[in-house]
N, C-alpha and C positions, 0 to 999 in steps of 0.2 A: 916297466917291468914286463918281461916276456917269459912265458912258460910254455913248454911244449907238452902235448899230451894228445890223447885220442878220445873223441866222444862219438857215440853212435846216435843215430836218429831216434827221436822219441815222438810218437804220435800223441795226440790229445783227444780224450773222450770227455765231452761235457756231460756231467751227471748231476744236475741239480735236484733237490728234493721236489717231489710232485706238488707239495703245498708249501707256501712260504713259512719260514721258521722265524722265530723272534730274534732280534739282534742280541748279540752277546754284550754283556757289560760286567765290569769288575772281573770276578772269577767265575761268573755264571755263564753256562752255555746251554742253549735249549736242548733238552733231552731228545726232542724229535730229530735234531740234526745228528746227534750221536747214533741214534737208531738207523738213520739213513746212511751214515758212513759205514756202519757194520754191514748193511745190505749191499753197498757198493763193493766192499771187500769180497763178499760172497760172489757177487756177479763177476768180479775180475778173476777170481779163482776159476770160475766156470768157463770164462771166455778166453783166457790167456794161459800161457805156460810161464813157469818161473815163480820166484818168490815175490811176495808183496811187501812193500815198505809203505806204511800208512802214517801220515803226519797228523798229529793232534796237538792241541795247545798245552796240555799239562798232564800231570800224573793222574789226577782224578778222572779226566776224560779217557785216558788210556785204560784205566781199570774198568770203566763202565762199558767201553766198546769191547774189551776182552771178555767181559761177562756175557756179551751178546753173540760171541763167536764160538760158543760151545757146539759140540757135535760135528766138528769139521773132519772127523775121521783121521786120516793119515797126515794132517797138516798141524804143525806145531805153531803155537801163538806165543811170541816173546814180547816182553815189555822193556823198552829202553828209554832211560832218562838220566839226568845228571846224577841222581842218587841211587841208581840201580846197582845192585851188588856186582862186584868185579866178575864173579862167575857168569852172570847173565851177559855182561858185555863181552866176555871172552867167547861165549857160545854164539853170540850174534856175529862176531868177526870171523868165526871159523865156518867153513862150508858145512852145510847140514846134510844128513843122509835122507831127510824127508823134506817135502815142501814146507815153507815157513811163511808166516805172517808176522812181520816185525812192526809193532805199534811203537812209535817214537815221537819224542818232542823235537824241537828245533836242533837238539844236540846232534841229530843225524843228518842235518842239512849239508854239512861240510866236513865235520871233524871225524866222521866214521865212514869207511867204505864197507858196505855190507855185501859180501859175495852172494851171487845167485839172484840178485834183485833184477827183475825185468819189468815189474809193475810198481807204479807209485799211485797211491790213493791219497789225495790231498783234501783235508777238511777245509782249507782256506783260512784257518785261524792260527794265531800265534799269540804268545804272551810277551809283553814288553814292560820293562820297569818304569815306574813313575816315582819321582821323589817329591814328597811333601816337604819343601824347604822350611816352611814355618814350624813344622813339628820335628824335623830331622828324621822322618820315617820314610821308608820306601814301600811300594806296593806294586804287585804285578796286576796288569789289566789285560783283558782279552781284546784283541783288535783283529781286523782283517789283515791278512798277510799282503804285503806289497807285491807288485808284479815281479820285481827283482827276486824276492824270496820265492815266489811261485816258480820262477824259471830255475832257480837253484835246486828246488825240490824235484822239479821235473827231470833235471839232468841226472838224478840218482838212478833213474831207470835205464840210462844209456851208458853206464860205465864199462860194462863188459860186452854188451851186445845191443842190438836195437830193442827198444822197449816201448811202453805206453804209459801215459799218465791219465788217471781218472780224476777230474776236477769236480768237486761238489758245489759248483756254482755255474752260472750261465756265461756264455761268451760275451754277452752285452754287459754283464756285471764286471767282467775282467777289464774291459776298457776303462771303467770308472775307478779302478783301484789306484792307490798312490803308486808312483813309479818306484820309489825306494822307501825303506824304513826311515823313521825319524833319526837324524844324526845323534850319536850318543851324547855329544856335548850339550844337546838340547834337553836331555832327560836325566842326566847322571848327576851324582854328588860330585861337586867340583872342588872340594876342600883340598885334596892333594894337588890338583892342578893350580889352584890359587896360591898355594905355598910355593910351588915352583916359579910361577910368574913373579911373586914377591921377591924371591931370591934372585931372579934375573933383573930386578929393578923396574918391573912393569906390572904393578899390583892389579890394575884393571884389565890387563892383556890387550890394551888398545894398540900397542905397537907391534902385535903379532899378526902376520898375514895368514889368518885362519880362513878356511873355506866357509865356516859358519862361526859367527861370533858367539861367545858364551852368553847365556841369558843374564841380564842384570840382576834379577832376583836370586838366581842360583849363586852368582858371585858374591852378592851381599851376604847371603847366608853363610857362604864359605869363609868370608873374611870375619864374620862374627865368631865362628868356631875358632879360627886361628887366633883372634884376639884373646879369646877365653883361655886358650892353652899357652898364651905368651909367645906365640910364634911371629906375630907382627906388631908393629907399634901403631900409634893413633893415625899415622899417615898411610898405613898399609904396607910399610917396608918391613922386610924380614929382619927379625932380631937375631942376636947370636944364637939364642935358643932355637929360633926358627930354622936357621941354617943347619944346626945340629939335627933337628927333627927331619929335615929334608934328606939328610944323608943316611938316615936309618933304613930307607926303602920300605917304610910303613905308612899307612894312613896316619895323618898327624894326630888323630885321637889316640891311636894305639901307641904311637911314639911317645906321647905325653905320659901314658900309663907306664910304659917301659922305663922312662927316666925317673918318674916321681914315686913309683911304688917301691923302689929299692932294688939293688943288684942281687937277685937270687934266681936260682934255676926255676923255682915255681912261677915267678913273674914272667920269665921268658916262655914258660910252657903255656900260660894263660894267653899271653899276647899272640903266640904262634897259633893257638886254637882259634882266636878271634880274627886272625888275618885271613883264614880260609874256613868258611862255615863248615862244621863237622857233619858227617852223615846223620840222617834223621834218627837212626837207631841209637845214637849216642844219647838221645833224650834232650830235654830242655833245661835241665839243671846243669849249670856250667861246671860246678865242682865234680859232679858225676861224669860229665863229658871229658874232663881232663884225665880222670882216672881211667876212663875207657880208652882214651888215646894211649896212655902209658902201656896198657896191656894189649893193645890192639895189634893185629898182624896184617891188617889190610893196607891197601895202597895209600889211603889217607893217612894212616898212622905213620907210615914211612916218610911221607912228605912232611908231616908235623915234626917228627924227630929231627929232620934235617934243618927245618926252620928254627927249632929251639937252639940247635948248635950255632946257627948263624947269628941269632939274636944275642946269645951269650958272648960271642966274639965281639959284638959291637959295643958292649958296655965296658968302659975303661976301668971301672972298679972291679975288683975280684968279687965273685959271688960269695955271699955269706948268708947263713940262715936268717930268716925273718923272725922277729919277735912275735909275730901274729900267728895264731893257729892257721893251718892250711886253708880251711874253708873261708875264714875271715880275710886272708890275703887274696884269695881268688875273687871274693866280692869287692875288695878294694880296687883291684886292677880293673874290673868291669866298671865300677863307679867312676874311676879316674878317666877312663876312656869315654864314657857316655854320661857325664854328670847331669845333663838335663833329663836323663831317663831314670835317675834314681826315683823310686816310687814307694809310697806308703800305702798300706792297706786302708781301704775306705769302703766299708760295706762289703759287697761281694766282689769288688774289683780293686784295682790299684790306681792311685792318682800320681802321675809323674810330676816332677817339679816343673816341667814344661807346660803343664796344664792339660795334657792329654791323658785320657783314661786308658788303662790297659787291663786285659783279661788274661789269666793263666788257665791252662787246661786242668780238668779234673784229674786227680790222682798224681799230679806232679809234686816233686819235693819242694817246689816253691810255694805251693798253695798254703795259706795260713801264716806265712812269715809276716811279721809286722812291717819289715822293709825289704825291698829287693832292688838290685841294680839290673836293668834290662839291657842286655848286650845286643840281642838281635830281636827285632820286632817288625811287623808289617802292619799296615793299616788298609784293610779291604776298601776298595774304591766305593765311595758313597757312605762309608761308615765313619762315625765320629770317634770310635775307640780303636786302640791298637791290640794286636794279638802277640803275646810274648812267645817267641820261638826259642830263645836262649837267655837265661838270666841266672843271677846268683843271689843268695840270701846275704843281706848286710844288716848293720845296726844303725841307729841314728847318728852315732859318733862318726861312722864312716861316711854317711850321707853328708854330714856337715863338712867333713874334711874335703870330700871330692867336689862338692858343689858350693863351696864356700863363697864364691863370687856372687851367688844368687841369694845369700843369706841377708835378710833385712828385717829391721824392726821399725814399725811406724804406727802412728795413731790412725785409726780407721773410724770414721763417724759416718753412718749411713742410715737409711730408712729400711727397717726389716721387721716383719711380723707386726706391722701396724704402728710402729713407734720408732723414735730415734734410738739407735744402738751405738754406744761409744766404747771402743775397745782399743787396747794396745796389743798389737799382734806381731809375733815373731814368725816370719815366713821363710821357708826355703823354696824360692820360686812360688809355685801355686800351692804348696803344701803348708798348712798351718802347723807350727810346732808348739806354740804356747800362746794363750790368750788370757788377758786379765782386763777387768773393767777399768775404764778411763773415768776418773772421778771429776775432772775439771777440763772437759774438752774445749778446744778452740771454738769460740763463738762463730767464727766464719764457717768452720766445718759443720757446726750444728745448723746454721742457717741453710747451707747447701743441702743437708739431709732433710730438713723440713720442706724445702722446695721439691726435693725428690719425692717426698711423701705426697705433697699436693698434686704432683704430676701423676703419680701412680694411682692415688685413690680419689682424686678430684677435689675441687674447691668446696665440696660439701663438708670437708673437715673443719671449715670455719663455722661460726654461728650465724646461720641464715634465719632470721625472723621472717614472718610473712611480709612485713614492710620491706625488708631487704630484697626478697624475691621480686616483689612488685617493682621496686626501683630498678633492678637489673632489667626486667622486662620492658619497662618504660624507656630506658636508655637504648635497649636493642631496637625498639620501634623507631625512635628518633634517628638512630644511626642508619637504619635501613632506608628511611624515606628522606632524610635531610642531609645525611652525611656529616662532614665536618661542620662545626667543631665538636659534634657529639661523639663520645668515645665508643670504640668497639669493645663490647663486653663479652665476647665469646671467650671460651677457656684459653685458647692459645694467645689471644691478644692480652688477656689479663696476666698470663704467665710472663709475657714479654715486658709488661710494665709493672711488675711486682714492686719495684722500688718506689713507684709513684703512689701506690694506693695501699700497700700493706705495711708500710713503715710508719711509725717506729715499732709497732706491735710485733712484727715478725722478728726484728732484731733482738727483742727481749725474750722471745719464746725459746723454750728449751725442750719441749716434748709435745706429744699429741694433745694433751689436755690444755696446753697453752693456746694451741691453734683454735680449739673449741671455744675459747673465751674471746676471740677476736670478733667484734661486731662487723659482719660483712657489709651491712648497709651503711654504717658510718664510714667504713673504709672506701666504699664505692663513691661516696660523696666527694672524695678528693679528686676524682677524675672528671667532675663536672667542669664545663668550660667557664671557670670563674674569671680568667684573664680577659676574655672577650666580652664579658657581661651577659652571655647567653644563658648562663646557669639560672639567672633570675626568671627566665621564660619557661623553665621546666614545667611548672604547674599550668601555664597557659597552653603550651604545645602538647603536653601529654599529662593531663591532670589525672589524679587518682579517681576522682568522681566528676560527673557532670550533672547539671540541673536539667531535668526533663520537664515537659510542659505542665505536669501536675504539681511541680515544685519540689518533688523528691530529689535527693542527691543520690545518684546511682553509681556504684563502683564500675569502672571499666576493667575488663579482663584483657590484659596484654600478652597472654600466653602465646598467641600467634602474632608475631610482630608484623606480618604482612597485612593483617586486617583485624584489629582489636574488636572485641565483642561487647555490646551493650545488652544485657539481659534485663528486661523491664516488662511490667504488666502492660498488656495491650491498651487498657483504658487510660493509662497515664500518658500515652502518646497521642491521644485525640488532639486534633487541631494543628499538628505539626505536619507541614506540607513536604519538607525535604528531610532526608536522613541526616543526622548529625555527623560532622566530620571533624577530625583532628589532624593537624599538620597537612591538610589537603586530602586526607584519606577518609572516605566514608566508613563509618562504623558498620559492622555487621550486627544488625538489630535482631535479637531473639525476643519476639513478642510472646509474652507468657499468658497463660490462662489465669483466672482468679486463683487456681490451686497452685500456681507457680510452675506449671509444666509448659514446655514450648508449644505454642499454637502455630507459629509461623516464623520463618527466618527470612530476612530481606536486607539488602543494602540499598534499596530504592523504595523509600517509604511511600512516595507519591504513587508509584505504580501499584504498590500493595493495596493502598486505600481504594484505588480505582478497580483493580482486577481480582485481588485475592481475598479481600476482606469479606465479601459476600458469602463465600463458601465457609470461612471460619465462623462468621456470625450465625449462619444456618446450623452449623454443627454444634456450637457451644451455647447458643442463647437458651435452648431448652435445658441444658445441663446446669447452667449458672443463671437462673432467672432473676436473682437478686442484684445482678450487676447490669450496668447500662450497656446496651448494644444498639446504638443509634444507626439509622440507615446511612447517614452521611458523616463518617468519622472525621473527615478532614476539617469539618466546621463545627464539630461537637466540642463540648467543654471537657478538658482532660480531668481525670479524677483518680484518686486511689481508694474511693469509698464505694459502698453499696448504694443502691437506689434509696433505701430507707434512710440512710445517713444523709444523703443529698437533700431529702425532702424536709429535714428538720430545720 
């Protein structure tokens, strides 16, 4: 392709902010950058002759910069964007009598030639669409403009004469910018494209010599939509209906609505309105927007009427009045086009059948309706909910008709609010339509729900007696120090082996109360290594109690499996030269005073008798004179009695 024209030289002035600004994300732009852009516009007006064209990412940023350009005297500030009134666009395209500052989005990069412009001020930002294929929603996100876009903007200053471009970033940053914007095929909704490739006999577009292949996820989402509207078969090939949809020159969603809502002028009017998003002043109520288009005299209304006539000519059946009231028909068309966006009121927002939450603006005619069909919505980047830009009121019957493929009824048994909940639920996608109690749920589903409860709330739902807790601690000790064949009794390991130790009680349980009756100690006993014969050594390797030199049977505390604790009165350990050990692990001995308070802690009894005992004896002998405090405890007689009792 060769085109002839004339371009004048354009100089570049690098005009970055004095201090770093925060990176843009989603629809947010650092106010400090916008303040800087306004100051660069003022600087350019002072330094150069001619009108200024300033590029900003969106309508909101244009308004904020315009608000900071007050007091420019004999300079007019104009705002240009895709939804600007026709009168404003006409004023921009006509030469002005005074100097002008034109604040514009990317619409002015190539589609408009603004006379008198000799200066470009470039914020360096642009907005690009991103499609959330999982939700079927689009969103605009603010990104750094590529070098190609920057050069296109720069060129606007050299259309009529030499000019200059003020760039609000550094020359070093410019080198790191992407060379070109992301190809549209990488970020767009590919449903219409996928229908065309299906009609060509190449459903996955693998046979097309494209510069950039379509993303697999976007194509999968597109095929899912096409299958839902009956445009392709299970192999992805175009059906007769799909071929017909492709010939309509509409997005397949809108084609489905045109064919299925019935041949009437009102249907064609709604589809025409949805094929080109109406001006913002038409509002977000689709029914009101249709009526605004009918009486409108603007350029959009003219294009809309032409499209209505085209669509009416495409339908083979003659138009006839619909039996539905007009508003109900408008809602039906929107619901047929976007069945996964049919939504029911849920608290202060709406829940779409796709599972996405949507919010409507205050004061709209949609607010308070039990059901709506969302025709246009976006999802701000980083947000989990959608914002309704255009929608229609519908009823449940319309929702069922439009999204019938998503209608399902099934038994649901799960753990909720601390117990098993069994229900039979009728759903339209993610929206619950009707719920009733399930009297005799499937035992398999009940068992899964009980396991869910155990994972959520823990194994303490079972009945844990003190003996059961001790058994688990003893097994944890043996597992840590001896390994196999002793079982791992941490929560995750017990969940993984639930069939081996919680049956048959779990299979018979039906609710939380039944879990509380399961003896955890008895159940754990099933995990002991009976097959190898090692289970018989449990009391030998990790006994509940051991006999100390005094003859007392003292309980072992296994709470810390790395080193169990033996808490015993100091006098009962006289004569023992080495610390007791279990499974080769020395016990941590808490030597207690006659009052039962810890006097010393040691894992090396011999060293304690030799080095630590003297200090303990000196401190406690006067406090407890009735008890023996021999000078040589290693050879003394162990006892649990007082001196008086020993003399009897």
